Each structure stands twice: as C-alpha cells, then as structure tokens.
C-alpha positions as CSV (number, residue, x, y, z in Angstrom):
1,M,-215.0,123.7,49.2
2,N,-217.5,123.4,46.3
3,F,-221.2,122.9,47.0
4,R,-224.3,121.8,45.0
5,S,-227.4,123.8,45.9
6,I,-230.7,121.9,45.8
7,N,-234.2,123.4,46.0
8,P,-236.4,120.8,47.6
9,T,-239.6,122.2,46.0
10,E,-238.0,121.7,42.5
11,T,-236.7,118.2,43.2
12,P,-238.8,115.0,42.7
13,L,-239.9,113.2,45.9
14,R,-237.7,110.1,45.5
15,E,-234.6,112.2,44.8
16,R,-235.4,114.6,47.6
17,Y,-235.8,111.7,50.0
18,A,-232.5,110.3,49.0
19,Y,-230.7,113.6,49.6
20,L,-232.3,114.2,53.0
21,T,-231.9,110.7,54.3
22,G,-228.3,110.6,52.9
23,V,-227.2,113.7,54.8
24,I,-229.3,113.5,58.0
25,G,-227.8,110.6,59.8
26,P,-227.1,108.4,61.6
27,R,-230.8,108.2,62.6
28,P,-231.8,106.0,65.5
29,I,-234.4,103.3,64.7
30,A,-237.8,103.0,66.4
31,L,-239.0,99.4,65.9
32,A,-242.6,100.2,66.7
33,S,-245.0,97.6,68.1
34,T,-248.7,98.4,67.9
35,L,-252.1,96.7,67.9
36,D,-255.1,97.5,65.7
37,R,-258.5,97.9,67.1
38,A,-259.1,94.1,66.8
39,G,-255.9,93.3,68.7
40,N,-253.9,92.2,65.7
41,P,-250.1,92.9,66.2
42,N,-247.9,95.0,63.9
43,L,-244.2,95.6,64.0
44,A,-242.3,98.1,61.8
45,P,-239.1,100.1,62.0
46,F,-238.9,103.9,61.5
47,S,-235.8,106.0,61.4
48,Y,-237.6,109.3,61.6
49,F,-237.3,109.0,65.4
50,N,-235.7,110.7,68.4
51,L,-236.0,111.9,72.0
52,F,-237.4,115.4,72.5
53,S,-238.1,115.8,76.2
54,A,-237.1,114.2,79.5
55,Q,-239.8,116.0,81.6
56,P,-242.3,114.8,80.5
57,P,-240.4,112.0,78.7
58,I,-241.4,112.5,75.1
59,V,-240.2,110.6,72.0
60,I,-241.5,111.2,68.5
61,F,-241.4,109.0,65.4
62,S,-243.0,109.4,62.0
63,P,-244.5,106.6,59.9
64,N,-244.8,108.8,56.8
65,R,-247.6,108.3,54.3
66,S,-246.6,105.9,51.5
67,G,-244.8,107.6,48.7
68,R,-246.3,105.2,46.3
69,T,-249.9,105.0,47.4
70,N,-250.3,108.0,49.7
71,E,-252.0,105.7,52.2
72,L,-251.4,105.7,55.9
73,K,-249.2,102.9,57.1
74,D,-250.6,100.3,59.5
75,T,-248.5,101.7,62.4
76,A,-250.1,105.2,61.9
77,R,-253.6,103.7,61.7
78,N,-253.0,101.6,64.8
79,V,-251.7,104.4,67.0
80,I,-254.7,106.6,66.0
81,E,-257.1,103.7,66.8
82,T,-255.5,102.6,70.1
83,G,-253.2,105.4,71.4
84,E,-250.5,103.0,72.4
85,V,-247.1,101.9,71.1
86,V,-243.9,100.2,72.2
87,I,-240.7,101.5,70.8
88,N,-238.0,98.9,70.7
89,L,-234.4,100.0,70.1
90,V,-232.5,98.0,67.4
91,S,-229.2,96.4,68.2
92,H,-226.8,94.9,65.6
93,A,-227.9,91.4,66.6
94,I,-231.4,92.0,65.2
95,V,-230.7,94.5,62.3
96,E,-231.5,92.0,59.6
97,Q,-234.7,90.9,61.4
98,Q,-235.9,94.5,61.7
99,N,-235.3,94.9,58.0
100,L,-237.7,92.1,57.3
101,A,-240.3,93.9,59.5
102,S,-240.0,96.9,57.2
103,C,-241.6,95.1,54.3
104,E,-245.1,96.3,53.4
105,Y,-247.1,93.1,54.2
106,P,-250.9,93.1,53.8
107,R,-252.7,94.5,56.8
108,G,-253.2,92.0,59.5
109,V,-249.9,90.1,58.8
110,N,-247.9,89.5,62.0
111,E,-244.4,91.0,61.5
112,F,-243.2,89.4,64.7
113,E,-243.6,86.0,63.0
114,K,-242.2,87.3,59.6
115,A,-239.1,88.7,61.3
116,G,-238.7,85.8,63.8
117,L,-238.8,88.1,66.8
118,T,-240.3,87.2,70.1
119,P,-243.2,89.1,71.6
120,L,-242.8,89.9,75.3
121,A,-245.7,91.1,77.4
122,S,-245.6,94.8,78.3
123,T,-246.4,96.1,81.8
124,V,-248.3,99.3,81.1
125,V,-249.6,99.2,77.5
126,K,-251.2,96.4,75.4
127,P,-248.7,96.1,72.5
128,A,-245.9,93.6,73.1
129,R,-242.3,94.4,73.4
130,V,-239.5,92.8,71.3
131,A,-237.7,90.4,73.7
132,E,-234.5,90.6,71.6
133,S,-234.3,94.4,71.8
134,P,-231.8,95.7,74.4
135,A,-234.1,98.6,75.4
136,Q,-237.9,99.0,75.1
137,L,-240.1,102.1,75.7
138,E,-243.8,101.6,76.6
139,C,-245.6,104.7,75.4
140,T,-249.0,106.3,75.2
141,V,-249.7,108.6,72.3
142,R,-250.3,112.2,73.2
143,E,-250.9,113.5,69.7
144,V,-250.7,112.4,66.0
145,M,-249.8,115.4,63.8
146,M,-250.4,115.2,60.0
147,L,-247.8,117.3,58.2
148,G,-249.5,116.9,54.8
149,T,-251.9,114.9,52.7
150,T,-249.7,113.7,49.9
151,G,-247.3,110.7,49.5
152,G,-244.2,111.1,51.7
153,S,-245.9,113.5,54.1
154,G,-244.9,113.1,57.7
155,V,-247.2,111.6,60.4
156,L,-245.7,112.7,63.7
157,V,-246.6,110.4,66.5
158,I,-245.8,112.2,69.8
159,C,-245.4,109.7,72.5
160,E,-245.1,109.8,76.3
161,V,-242.8,107.2,77.8
162,K,-244.6,105.3,80.6
163,M,-242.1,102.5,81.2
164,I,-238.5,101.9,80.3
165,H,-237.0,98.4,80.1
166,L,-233.2,98.0,79.8
167,M,-231.2,94.9,79.3
168,E,-229.3,94.3,82.6
169,A,-226.1,93.5,80.7
170,A,-226.1,97.1,79.2
171,L,-225.8,98.7,82.7
172,D,-222.5,99.2,84.4
173,P,-222.6,97.2,87.7
174,A,-220.9,99.9,89.7
175,S,-222.5,103.1,88.5
176,G,-225.7,101.9,86.9
177,A,-224.9,104.0,83.8
178,I,-225.7,102.7,80.4
179,D,-222.7,101.1,78.5
180,P,-223.1,101.9,74.8
181,H,-220.7,99.1,73.9
182,Q,-223.2,96.6,75.4
183,L,-226.2,98.2,73.8
184,D,-224.5,97.8,70.4
185,L,-227.2,99.9,68.7
186,V,-227.4,100.5,64.9
187,A,-228.7,103.5,63.0
188,R,-229.9,104.3,59.5
189,M,-227.9,106.2,56.9
190,G,-229.0,106.8,53.3
191,G,-229.9,104.1,50.9
192,N,-229.0,100.6,52.1
193,W,-226.4,102.0,54.6
194,Y,-226.4,101.6,58.3
195,C,-223.9,102.4,61.0
196,R,-223.0,100.6,64.2
197,A,-222.3,102.2,67.6
198,Q,-219.4,99.9,68.4
199,G,-215.7,99.9,68.4
200,D,-213.9,102.9,66.9
201,A,-217.3,104.5,66.1
202,L,-217.7,105.3,69.8
203,F,-215.7,108.1,71.3
204,E,-216.2,110.6,74.1
205,V,-216.3,114.4,74.0
206,E,-216.2,116.2,77.3
207,K,-219.4,118.2,77.6
208,A,-219.0,122.0,77.3
209,V,-222.5,122.4,78.7
210,D,-221.2,121.4,82.2
211,K,-218.9,124.4,82.3
212,T,-219.3,128.1,82.3
213,D,-217.3,130.9,80.7
214,L,-215.2,128.7,78.4
215,I,-212.4,130.6,76.7
216,G,-213.4,129.5,73.2
217,I,-211.3,129.2,70.1
218,D,-211.2,133.0,69.6
219,A,-209.3,133.4,72.8
220,L,-206.5,130.9,72.0
221,P,-203.0,132.4,71.4
222,A,-202.6,133.4,67.8
223,H,-199.9,130.9,67.0
224,I,-202.2,128.1,68.2
225,R,-205.5,129.5,66.7
226,N,-203.8,130.0,63.3
227,S,-201.8,126.8,63.2
228,E,-201.6,125.1,59.8
229,I,-201.4,121.7,61.5
230,L,-204.0,121.7,64.3
231,S,-207.5,121.0,63.1
232,G,-210.8,122.5,64.3
233,N,-211.4,119.6,66.5
234,D,-207.9,120.0,68.0
235,L,-208.6,123.7,68.7
236,G,-212.0,122.8,70.2
237,K,-210.3,120.4,72.7
238,L,-207.8,123.1,73.7
239,A,-210.6,125.8,74.1
240,N,-212.9,123.6,76.2
241,R,-211.7,125.2,79.5
242,R,-212.1,128.4,81.5
243,D,-208.6,129.8,81.3
244,I,-205.3,129.4,79.5
245,P,-202.9,127.4,81.7
246,T,-199.8,128.8,83.2
247,P,-196.8,127.8,81.1
248,H,-194.4,125.3,82.5
249,A,-191.3,123.8,80.8
250,P,-192.5,120.6,79.1
251,G,-190.6,117.4,80.2
252,A,-187.7,116.2,78.1
253,S,-189.7,113.1,77.0
254,L,-192.3,115.5,75.4
255,T,-189.8,117.5,73.4
256,E,-187.3,114.8,72.5
257,G,-186.6,114.8,68.8
258,L,-188.5,118.1,68.1
259,N,-187.0,120.8,66.0
260,G,-189.1,123.8,65.0
261,R,-192.7,125.0,65.4
262,A,-194.3,122.5,63.0
263,S,-192.8,119.5,64.9
264,Y,-194.1,120.9,68.2
265,H,-197.6,121.3,66.7
266,R,-197.6,117.8,65.3
267,R,-196.5,116.3,68.7
268,A,-199.3,118.4,70.4
269,Q,-201.8,117.1,67.9
270,A,-200.8,113.5,68.7
271,L,-201.1,114.2,72.4
272,L,-204.6,115.6,71.9
273,A,-205.6,112.5,69.9
274,D,-204.5,110.5,72.9
275,G,-206.5,112.6,75.3
276,Q,-203.5,114.3,76.9
277,V,-204.8,117.9,76.7
278,E,-202.8,119.4,79.5
279,A,-199.5,118.0,78.0
280,A,-200.5,119.4,74.6
281,W,-201.1,122.8,76.1
282,Q,-197.6,122.9,77.8
283,L,-196.0,121.9,74.5
284,L,-197.8,124.5,72.6
285,L,-197.0,127.2,75.2
286,S,-193.3,126.6,75.0
287,P,-191.3,129.2,73.1
288,N,-190.2,126.7,70.4
289,A,-193.8,126.2,69.5
290,Q,-194.6,129.8,68.8
C-alpha cells in the first residue's frame, strides 16, 4: 500500500480542513439551538461533535472560528452569553433543512424559519428543541475552551446533558432499546458528502469488551491465521471467543461440493458473512481445511 504523507503545519488551512474532514468520518451532527442574551433564537449544525462521558453525561461540539473572518460564530457567542444549548440529532428526513441552517445568516436571523423547522419548548433550558429531530439533548454549558485565536481554531463547548428526549417510534416496544433503523440518522463526511445509518450501512459486531481473555488472532491455528482467503475481519470474528472449539465432523451439507483447502476456506468465509461462526469453525478445523 502506498501512502502520501502530509505535514499539517505546511498545508494551507482550506486544504488541511479538506484532508481532515475527508478522513475523519462519519461524524455525527449536532444541530445546536441557542439563544442570545436578548432571547433571539439561533440554529446551526456542527459535525465536530460527540459523546465523551455517561457519568456525568457530557457531549462536546465545536463551532470553530470562521476560516474567512476569524470571528466567533453566533452559536459560540450565545453559549458564552447564556450557558445553555439544545443539541438536536439529524435524521435523513431533515438533512436538507439542517443544511439550510448552516448558512451564515446575519446575526439575529431566525434559522428555524429559514430552515422550515418547528421550535418545541424545552423542559429544563430556554433554547427550543427541533420538533422534527428524533432525539434532542437539553444541555447546560460547563466550559467553553478556545483552542486558538486564528481562523479555523476550535471552540470546544463542553456540555452536560440535563434532559434527553427520544422519539417513541425509535424505541423497541419490548426492550425499550433504541432502534437505529427508526432513528435513521445521518452523518457528515468530507466535502458535500454525507452518509446514512440505514439499510446495509447498519451491521452488528459482537462486543469484545463484554468478554475476558479472548484468544485473539495470534492464537488461531496457523492454517487459519495465514489463510490467503480469510480477511482480517474474518479472523477477528473467529478470534472473538475464549477458546478454540473442540473439533467435530462438519455435516455433509457444509462440505458438499468442497474439494481442497481453498474451497473449505471460501465456504467458511461465506458462513462467517452469514453470522454462522460456529459452523465456520468446524469447517476450518476439519482435516481437509488444513
């Protein structure tokens, strides 16, 4: 694999921004609702955003200084003045409207109206929620951290979540767990690109953190670890367990039509893609796969 090495200190800001936002993604979007000191509403999206703590519940977003004027954005001014913000998550249904809210309108312009979004009264803080958002976080501001004084410099807004509002349709009726298919969130990539957490973009990976003493890829049998067919992801699925299973003769339906090690590894790869990890193990542990 060939790589291009880029020194950020020797790269113009616009080009550096394009590289960083192009490779660090997808980034969740904080559609931030704030008020200025006079009570005028402001709404703007920021993709420098994420969750950083559950106890206390902390989220951070960054309305960076303008790269053109070096001025603080209205959102940054407002959180400094009032210490409150509502972070609304962005679903696919409102992605075009949040894009309209990203325009740099003159201070005092109501982006709720420009974007055609509906203000909904909050319960703990004064800024309104976005009624069309599937999830809203009412926050107080614990700290605003200036990372620099020039255009493009970060303005970290460290927020404590005081109230969470979730669309009922996004909750599984039986378990109460969040259904990501119903949330249908979008995230930012580089340039004009977004991605959507829907359809084939959603997949599950069994958490390794819930287990102890996993065998790891290094402990896989050599013929599996050094396979020319199995990918790193395939090996990771096989290694996400505490021990190597006891070999059993795989059923005739698994081995039908197979002839030689390569065919066994390809069939095992297909089983792994289908979530049949134990069947893949038994196929790979059979003598014909070694």
